[in-house]
C-alpha positions in Angstrom: 142.9 76.2 286.2 143.1 79.2 288.0 140.4 82.0 288.5 141.1 85.6 289.7 139.5 87.9 292.3 139.8 91.7 293.6 141.2 92.1 296.2 139.6 95.8 296.7 136.1 95.7 296.7 134.0 92.6 295.3 130.2 93.8 293.8 129.7 89.9 294.9 131.7 87.5 297.2 132.1 90.3 300.3 130.9 89.4 304.0 128.8 91.4 306.5 131.0 92.0 308.6 131.2 95.1 311.3 134.9 96.3 312.9 135.2 94.9 315.5 133.5 92.2 313.7 136.3 91.7 311.3 139.2 91.9 314.1 136.7 89.4 315.7 136.9 86.9 312.6 140.2 87.0 312.9 141.3 85.8 315.6 138.6 83.1 315.3 135.6 85.1 316.3 131.9 84.9 315.1 130.7 88.4 314.0 128.2 89.8 316.0 124.5 89.2 314.7 122.2 91.6 313.1 119.2 93.3 316.0 116.7 95.0 316.3 118.2 97.6 317.6 120.0 97.5 313.7 117.2 99.5 312.6 115.0 102.5 312.9 112.5 102.9 315.5 114.1 99.8 317.1 112.9 96.8 314.3 109.2 97.9 314.9 107.9 101.5 312.6 105.0 102.3 313.9 102.4 99.9 312.0 99.5 102.7 310.8 102.3 104.5 309.1 103.3 101.4 307.9 100.6 100.8 306.2 100.1 104.7 305.3 103.1 104.0 303.2 102.7 100.8 301.9 99.1 102.1 300.1 101.9 105.2 299.0 104.6 102.8 297.3 102.1 101.1 295.0 99.6 104.2 294.2 100.7 105.6 291.4 98.9 108.8 292.6 102.0 110.1 293.4 103.0 110.0 289.8 102.6 112.7 287.6 100.4 112.1 285.0 99.3 109.2 287.8 99.7 106.2 285.7 103.8 104.9 287.5 104.0 104.0 291.6 107.3 103.6 293.9 105.9 100.1 293.2 106.6 99.8 289.6 109.9 99.9 290.0 110.9 98.2 292.9 108.1 95.4 292.9 108.3 92.9 295.1 107.0 90.6 293.1 110.8 91.2 291.6 112.4 91.6 294.8 111.9 95.0 295.1 113.9 95.9 291.6 112.4 95.7 288.5 114.8 92.5 287.0 115.3 95.0 283.8 119.4 96.4 283.5 117.8 99.4 282.8 113.8 101.3 284.5 111.8 101.6 281.6 110.3 104.8 283.4 106.7 107.5 282.8 105.1 106.5 280.5 106.2 102.5 280.0 103.5 99.6 281.1 103.5 96.4 282.5 105.7 95.0 285.2 109.2 93.8 285.5 111.0 92.2 282.4 107.3 92.4 280.3 107.0 96.3 280.8 107.5 97.3 277.6 109.2 101.2 276.5 105.9 103.0 275.5 104.4 101.6 272.4 104.4 104.1 268.9 102.4 106.3 269.3 103.4 107.1 273.3 106.4 105.8 273.9 108.7 107.5 276.7 111.3 109.8 275.8 114.5 107.4 277.4 114.9 104.7 279.6 116.1 105.0 283.5 120.3 105.8 283.4 121.0 103.4 286.3 119.6 100.8 287.1 116.8 100.1 290.2 118.5 98.7 293.5 116.6 96.7 295.5 114.7 98.1 299.1 116.7 95.4 301.2 117.3 96.7 305.2 117.7 99.7 304.1 115.5 100.6 307.0 119.1 99.9 309.2 120.4 102.5 311.1 124.1 101.3 309.0 123.4 103.1 305.6 124.8 106.5 305.6 124.1 107.2 301.8 121.3 106.6 299.1 121.7 106.6 295.3 124.4 104.6 293.1 126.1 108.2 292.9 125.8 108.7 297.4 123.3 112.2 296.2 121.4 111.7 299.6 123.7 111.5 302.6 123.6 112.3 306.2 125.8 115.5 306.4 124.6 117.1 310.4 125.9 120.5 309.1 123.3 120.7 307.7 119.8 122.7 308.7 118.0 119.6 307.2 120.1 116.8 308.6 121.4 115.3 305.1 122.6 116.6 301.9 120.0 116.6 298.8 119.8 118.2 295.3 117.8 119.3 296.9 120.1 121.3 299.4 118.8 124.0 301.8 115.0 123.5 299.8 115.1 120.3 301.9 112.2 120.6 304.2 112.7 119.8 308.2 110.7 116.5 309.9 112.4 114.0 307.7 113.3 110.7 309.9 116.6 109.2 308.7 117.9 108.8 304.8 115.2 106.5 303.6 112.4 109.0 304.0 114.0 112.0 302.2 114.9 109.2 298.6 111.4 109.1 299.1 111.5 112.8 298.7 113.3 112.6 294.4 111.6 109.3 292.5 108.8 111.9 292.1 110.2 115.1 290.8 112.2 113.3 288.0 110.5 113.9 284.8 112.3 109.9 283.3 110.7 107.9 286.4 107.9 109.6 287.5 106.9 113.0 286.9 105.9 112.4 283.2 107.5 115.6 280.8 107.5 119.2 280.3 103.9 120.2 279.2 102.6 116.8 280.1 101.0 117.8 283.7 101.9 120.6 287.5 104.2 118.1 288.4 106.2 117.6 285.4 106.5 121.2 285.1 107.8 121.9 287.9 109.9 119.2 287.9 111.5 120.6 284.4 112.2 123.9 285.8 114.0 122.3 288.5 111.0 123.3 291.5 111.6 120.9 293.8 109.4 123.0 296.3 106.7 123.2 294.1 106.1 118.9 293.4 106.1 118.2 297.3 103.1 120.7 296.7 101.3 119.3 293.9 101.7 116.2 295.7 100.7 117.4 298.8 98.0 118.6 297.5 96.5 115.7 295.7 96.7 114.0 299.0 95.6 116.1 300.9 91.9 116.0 297.7 91.4 112.5 298.1 89.3 111.7 301.2 90.4 107.8 301.2 93.9 109.6 302.4 92.8 111.3 305.5 91.8 108.4 307.9 95.3 107.0 307.3 97.0 110.1 307.8 95.3 110.6 310.9 96.2 107.4 312.1 99.9 107.9 311.1 100.8 110.7 312.9 98.0 111.8 315.6 100.0 114.1 316.5 101.2 116.3 313.1 97.2 115.8 311.3 94.0 117.1 312.0 92.7 117.8 308.9 93.7 117.7 304.7 95.2 120.6 305.4 98.2 119.4 307.4 99.0 116.7 305.1 102.7 116.9 303.9 104.6 115.3 301.8 107.5 114.7 304.4 104.6 112.7 305.9 104.2 111.0 303.0 108.1 110.7 302.7 108.6 109.0 306.3 105.6 107.4 305.5 106.9 105.4 302.5 110.6 104.9 304.4 108.2 103.1 307.3 106.2 100.3 305.3 110.0 99.4 303.2 111.5 98.9 306.2 109.2 97.3 308.0 108.1 94.6 304.5 111.7 94.3 303.6 114.0 93.9 306.2 115.7 90.3 305.5 117.8 88.8 308.1 118.1 85.3 308.8 120.1 84.0 305.9 121.7 80.3 306.5 125.3 83.4 306.8 122.6 85.6 310.1 121.5 82.1 312.1 125.2 81.0 312.0 126.8 84.1 313.6 123.2 83.0 315.5 126.0 80.0 316.9 123.8 77.6 314.2 127.1 76.1 313.0 125.2 73.6 310.7 122.9 76.4 309.1 125.7 76.6 306.2 127.7 74.3 303.9 130.3 73.1 304.0 131.3 75.5 300.4 129.3 78.0 302.4 131.7 78.2 305.5 134.7 77.8 302.9 133.8 80.1 301.3 134.0 81.9 304.7 137.5 81.4 305.5 138.1 82.8 302.1 136.4 86.0 302.1 138.0 86.5 305.6 141.6 85.2 304.3 142.2 85.8 300.5 139.6 87.4 299.2 140.2 90.0 301.8 136.6 91.1 300.4 136.0 93.6 303.5 138.2 96.1 302.4 134.9 97.5 301.2 132.5 95.7 302.1 131.8 96.4 305.9 129.5 95.9 308.2 126.9 94.5 309.2 124.9 94.8 305.5 128.3 94.2 303.8 129.1 97.6 302.6 131.3 100.9 303.8 128.3 103.2 302.4 132.0 104.9 300.4 132.3 104.5 296.5 134.6 102.9 294.4 135.6 102.5 290.9 135.6 98.7 290.0 135.9 99.1 285.9 132.1 98.3 285.2 130.3 98.4 282.0 128.5 101.4 280.9 125.0 100.8 279.4 122.4 102.9 278.3 121.7 106.7 277.4 124.3 108.0 280.5 123.8 110.4 283.9 124.6 113.7 280.4 128.7 113.7 281.3 130.7 113.7 278.4 131.1 115.1 275.3 127.7 113.6 274.5 125.9 112.9 277.5 126.7 109.3 277.2 128.4 109.5 280.0 128.1 108.9 284.3 131.2 110.2 285.6 129.0 108.6 289.4 130.0 110.0 292.3 132.1 113.1 290.2 128.2 114.1 289.6 128.4 115.1 292.8 131.5 115.6 294.6 132.5 117.6 291.2 136.6 116.4 292.5 137.3 114.4 289.5 139.4 112.1 290.5 135.5 110.5 291.3 134.7 109.8 287.6 133.3 106.3 287.3 133.1 105.6 291.2 130.3 104.3 292.5 128.9 103.2 296.1 129.0 99.9 297.6 126.2 97.7 297.6 125.0 95.3 299.9 124.6 92.0 299.3 121.9 91.3 301.2 119.9 88.9 299.0 122.1 88.6 296.5 120.8 85.3 294.4 117.7 88.0 293.6 118.6 91.4 292.8 120.0 90.4 289.7 120.7 92.5 287.0 124.2 94.0 288.9 126.2 97.1 288.6 125.1 100.8 288.3 123.7 99.8 285.0 122.8 96.3 285.4 125.2 95.4 283.5 124.7 90.9 284.9 123.0 89.5 284.2 123.6 86.7 286.0 125.9 86.2 289.8 128.1 84.1 287.9 128.8 86.6 284.9 129.1 89.6 287.4 131.9 87.7 290.0 133.6 87.1 286.7 134.1 90.9 286.4 135.8 90.9 289.0 138.1 88.4 288.6 139.5 91.1 285.8 137.4 93.7 285.7 140.1 95.3 283.1 139.6 92.3 280.8 136.3 92.1 281.5 135.1 95.9 280.2 136.9 95.7 277.1 135.2 91.3 276.2 131.8 92.7 278.1 129.2 90.5 276.4 126.0 92.8 275.6 124.3 89.6 275.9 123.8 89.9 279.7 121.2 93.5 279.2 117.9 92.6 279.5 116.2 95.7 278.5 113.4 95.5 275.7 114.3 96.8 272.9 113.2 99.5 271.0 115.2 100.9 267.9 115.9 104.2 268.3 116.5 103.0 272.4 118.7 101.0 271.0 121.4 102.9 269.1 122.3 104.0 272.6 122.6 101.8 274.5 125.9 100.1 274.0 127.4 103.5 272.0 130.3 103.6 275.2 130.9 100.6 274.9 132.2 100.8 271.5 134.7 103.9 272.1 138.1 101.9 272.8 139.1 105.7 274.4 136.3 106.4 276.9 136.5 102.7 277.6 140.0 102.7 278.3 139.1 105.8 280.4 136.6 103.4 282.8 139.2 100.6 282.4 142.0 103.2 283.2 140.0 104.0 286.7 139.6 101.2 288.4 140.9 100.7 291.9 140.6 96.6 291.9 143.5 94.5 291.8 143.9 90.9 290.6 144.0 87.8 292.6 144.6 84.2 292.2 141.9 81.7 292.8 141.4 78.7 292.2 138.2 77.5 290.8 137.2 74.9 294.0 138.2 79.1 295.9 136.0 80.9 293.5 133.3 78.0 293.4 132.6 78.5 297.6 133.0 82.0 297.6 130.1 81.4 295.3 127.9 79.7 297.6 129.5 81.7 300.8 127.2 84.0 298.7 124.5 82.3 297.6 124.2 81.5 301.7 123.2 86.0 302.2 119.9 85.7 300.7 117.6 84.8 303.5 114.0 82.2 302.5 111.6 84.0 303.8 113.4 87.1 301.2 112.1 84.4 298.0 107.7 84.9 298.5 107.2 88.7 298.8 103.6 88.3 297.5 101.9 89.5 300.8 103.1 92.7 300.9 101.0 94.2 297.4 97.6 95.5 298.1 95.0 94.9 296.7 93.5 98.0 296.3 94.5 101.6 296.8 92.5 104.6 298.2 93.0 106.6 295.0 91.0 104.2 293.8 93.8 103.8 290.7 94.0 100.2 289.0 97.5 98.6 290.9 98.0 97.2 286.9 98.6 99.1 284.1 
């Protein structure tokens, strides 16, 4: 029996190799393993800053209605995601796959239109772009050093691109700010006043006395009293926490790179050879963290409310929204595959609920798109939202447009080769990432309950 696997870019069977390492792999040499020097602060951000960031990450004080935190959609108990195809943001209740859409009295206005990506290893300097469309990226032509939706309004002093990412969910009405008329943060967000949003949050942190000593400990050279606190300080601390808590580079594959010849199973070792040879996967998923930081169209199904593109807003044109280049339509950022066994659902819209299913998509992306099984979706049901979840996929012309943009050509692999590839994928997961309960605090300085 024959299966097909794509050549250019696989969302899942991809090999973590640097360019030099890829050259080494073809000559029989092993790629260099990940080390502390691949991470900001040499892998050891200041402990006081990490502690502050941990509290902020779980504290709903950052939200407009004080009802949602960063952790709601990126929780340790859900492997730094939420387990849903598309998140239920501001106004929902519950955690992970149990989260609801707000009920009949105060229903959420929409689903968040893109899958909540995992946060594993984002403290590595290799990651130069954030979000599925890359709307945040390192750009030294900018005064801040970063391109972002804030443009020239992005404040100085942000430590890295991960900290820049932490500036923006709080400005989204659907994610954390709330809707027009509900609170000052939501009002500022609605009218695009990002600087105003950040100042409103900073004011809340200044007014919360329990945070002051944490900020002083984290930034002894910058902060001596509450008035010194800015949201930039908060974003840098959140990034430090994420970088420290969710660095995982001790997978079987990592141990193999450190010369443990028995770390991977024979099946995974065969899968490694397929990756380096017949699979040709390193074209896009290159580098130590399996991403070229580029953007590719792979005919991934589009479900949910879309990002406002197309005639009725149900389309998501991906990178084109940022670049304004029609050639980038339906292209999305190449994801890292670290801890891939834990990070379902997969794809920018969370269209596939299992690793095996997204692998099968890559065997023949265009056919998989046209034969997409809606049962792969994991979302709480609500009739008025459900009606839009598959509207685009039910439109042949728009589905065909996604298919036509696909960059992937099929490649034939045997059933055994496919099985070996999946075995190698599973060897990219660090066993220490399976239980993250210790990363959740018992309480936060604001006193707002962690549970909904």
